[in-house]
N, C-alpha and C positions, 0 to 999 in steps of 0.2 A: 373781670372776669371775662365781659365782654372783648376788652380789647385783647385779651390773651388767647382767645377764638379766632379772633381776627389775624393775630398773628400766624398761629397754626395752621389757619386755613392758606394763609400766603405761602407759607413752608412747603404744604401739598402740593398747592398749585406747581409751584416752582418742580418739586418732585417729580410730579406727574409729565410736567414739559421738558423734563430731563430724560424720562423713561423713553418717552416718546419720540424725541429727538435718536437717542439709543437707538429704540427699536427702527427707526427709518433708518439710521447709517447698516445697522448688522442686517437687514434686508437687504441694502446695496451691496455689501460686502459678498452676501449669501450669492447674489444674484453674479456678482465678479468670478465668484469659485464656480459658480454653475457651469458659467460662459466658458470659461478655462477647461474645465471638466471635460466638457461637451466637444471642444476644441480637438480634446488631446485625445479623446474616446474616437476622434475622426480620423485621427493620424494612426491611431491604432489598427483601426480596422483597416487603413489602407496598407501598413507594414506586414498585418499579417496575410494580406491578400495577395502581396507582392511575395510573400516569402512562399506561400502556397503555390504560385505560381512559377517559382524556381524549384520547388521541390516536383513538380510534376513536370518540369523541362528534365530534370535530372533523372527520374525516374524514365521517361522517353528514351536518354541517349543510353541508360542502363540496358535496356532493352534491345538498342543498336548494338552494342557494346558485344551481347551474348552472342546474339544473331551474327555478328563478325567475326566472334570468336568460334563459332561453331562451324562456319564457312571457311575460314584459315586453318582450322584442325582439321576437317577433312580435305583440302587440297594439301596438307602436309604430308597426310597419310597417304593419298597418292602420289604426292614425290617420294616418297620414303621408298612405296615400292616400285617406282621406274628406278630409283638408285640401287634397289635392292637386285633389278635385272642388270642395272649396268654393272655391278658387283661380277654376275655369273658370267657374263659375256667379258668382263676385263681379265677372269680367269682363264677362259678360253682362248684371249688374245694375249694371254701373257704380259700383259702390262705391269709398269713398275711400278706406279701409282696405285693404291688402294682405294676403294670407294669411300671408306671410313675417313681417311685421312681428306679425301676430297670435301665429304660432308663435315666434317670437324672444321675444316677450313671456313667454308663458308658462314658455319654457324659463329667463328669466332668473329669474321667481319660483320656480320650481323650485331654482335653482342656490342663491339668497338662503337660502331654506328649508333646505336641507341643510347649509347653511354654518352658520347658526343653532343647527341639530341637533347638529352633531359637533365645532365649533369651541370651544373658551373661550377667551368674549370679556369683555371687562369691563362693569360696568353701563352707561355710557355708549354704547361701543361698539354694546352689544347693543339700548340704545333706540334709537338711529339705525338700524340695522338692521331692528329690528320695523318702526320709521316708514317708512323706505323699501318695505319688503315692502307696506305697506297703501297705499301710493301705487301701486304698478304695479298692486297688485288693483283699486284704483277705475278706473285706465286702462284694464285687461285688461277690466273688465265693461262700461265705456263701449265700447271698442272690437265686445265680443261681443255687444251690444245693438244696435250698428248693425248687423253681420251678421247679426242674426237676424230683420231687418225683412223678409227674403225667404222665405216658406213653405217652398221645397225647401232653399233653402241653410240654413235654421234645421235642418230635419231631419237634414240630411247634417253639418252641424256638431255636432248635439247627439250624433249617432252617434260623430263622431270626439273628444268630450269625454268620453263613457263610454268608449271605449277609451282614452282619455289616463288616464282615472281608475283604470279597470283597472289599466293598466300600473303607474301611481304606487303602488296597493297592492302589486302584485307587489314593486315598487321598494322599498317599505315594507318590506316581508318581506326580502326581500335585504338590506338594511341593517341589518335585527333578527337574522338569521342570522349576518353577518359579524361584528357585535358577540359575538354566543354562541362563536361559532368563533374568535374571538381569546381570548375568555376561555377556552378549552378551551385553547389552545396555551399561552396563559400560567400554567396551572396545569399543563400537562404538562412544560413545561419547570424548573417550580419543584420539581414530584414529581421530575423526573430530576437535578436540581442535588443535592436531598436526599439521594437514593439515591447520588450521587457521594460525598456528604460523609458517609453512615453507611458507603457502601464503605470510604475511607479509614479512617475508623476501625475498620472488621472487619478490614481488612489488618493494621492496627499491631497491633491485638489479637492476630491469627493470627503475626504476628510473633513479637510476646513469649511467646507459647504455645511455639513453637518453640523461643526461646531458654532459656525454663526448662527444658521437657524435656531438650535437649542437655545444661544445666548439672545436672540431674538425674542424667542416665547417669553423666556424669563423676564425681558423687559416689557413687552405686552401683557403678563400677568401682573407688574409690577404697575402698568401704567392702569390697567382696570382697576387693581386694588386702588389705588391713590384716587381715581376715577369715583368711586364708591366713597371713600373716606370723605371726600370734596362735595358728595350729594349730602353725606352724612351733615357734616358744616355746616351746608347752607340750611339744611333744614331747622339745624339748630340756632344758630343766627338771626334765621330769617321768624324764627318763633320767639325768639329775644326782642327783637326788633318790634315785634307787632304787640308783645306784651307791655313794653315800655310806651310805644305811642298809646296804648289803652290803659296804661296807668295816669299819663301824663294828661289825658282828657279826663279821667276821671277826677283826678286833682283839681283840673280847671274849673271842670262843674259844679265842683264839691264848694271852691273858693266864690263863686261867683253866685251861687245859693245863699250862701253864709252873708254876702253884700248886701246880695237884693232883700235878704229876709229882714237886716238890720234898716235899710231906708223905708222897706215896707211899714216898720215899726214907726219910724220916724214921721213918716206921712199919716198913718193910722192916729198919731196924737196930735195932729195937727200942725208940726214942724214945717218949715218952707224947706221942700227940695230944689236943688239945683238942675239945671239943664242936663247936666251929666248925670245926676242922680235919677232922674226921670228917664233917659235912655237907658241906664243900666238896669232898671226896674221893669222897662218894657220889654227888653228881652230876656229877662230871666222867666222861669217856668211859674213864680208866684201870681203873675196876672193870669195866670189860666187857672187857677185855685181858686 
C-alpha cells in the first residue's frame, strides 16, 4: 500500500508539473495575441483617422463646388441676359445669324470639349473629336465676326462673352474640385475598407487571446487541484512513515526488554553472565526497577 501511494504521488507530481508548464505556455500565447491585437487596434485607429480626414476634405471641396456652381449659374444668367439683348439688337440690324444659333454653337463646343477632357477615347476617336471642335470654333468665329459688325451689338456681345468666359472658369474649377472630391471619396472608402480588414484581424486576435486565457485558467485550476492532491498524499505518506517508525521502535524495545528479562533471571539464579549480557542488561530498563 505504501509503495502504491508513492507511485500515485509521483503521478500527481508529474501532472502538476505538466499543468504548470501548460499554464505558462498558454499565458505566453495569450500575451502574444494581446500584443498583436493592440498593434492591430493601433493600425485600425490610424486608418479610421485617415478616413475621417479624407471625409472632411471631401466635404470642404463639396462646399467649394456648391459655391462655384452658384457663381457659375449667376454668371450664366447675366450672360444669357446679354445674349437676349444681342438678339434684340440683331433683329434691329437684320443680321442673318440668330443669337440662338450662336448660343447653341457655343454650348455644343463646350459640350465636346468637356467630353474630350473627362472621357477615355481611342486615338482615332480623339483625333476626330479634336477636328470637329476646330471646325465648330471656325464656324463660331465666323458667326461672332458677323455679329460684331454692329458697334452696340459688339459691346453687348463682348460683355456676354466676358461673362461666359468667367462662368467657364468657374465651371473648370467645379470640374477640378469634383475630381479632387472623388479622389478624397475613393481614399476615404479605401481607408474604411482597410479599417474593416484590420478590425477583423484584431477581433480574431482578441478571440484567440480569450481562448488562450480560458485554457490557461483551466490549466491553473488543474495545477491547484493537483497541488492539493499532493498535499493530501504527503500528509498520508508522512503519517504512514511516522507510524512505521513508531512501530519499529516499539518492536525493538519489546525485544530488548524480553532479552534483558532473560539475562536478569540468569543473573538472579547465579549463572555466569558474559560481557555482552552485562552490557545489554545495563542498557535495559530492568536495572531501573
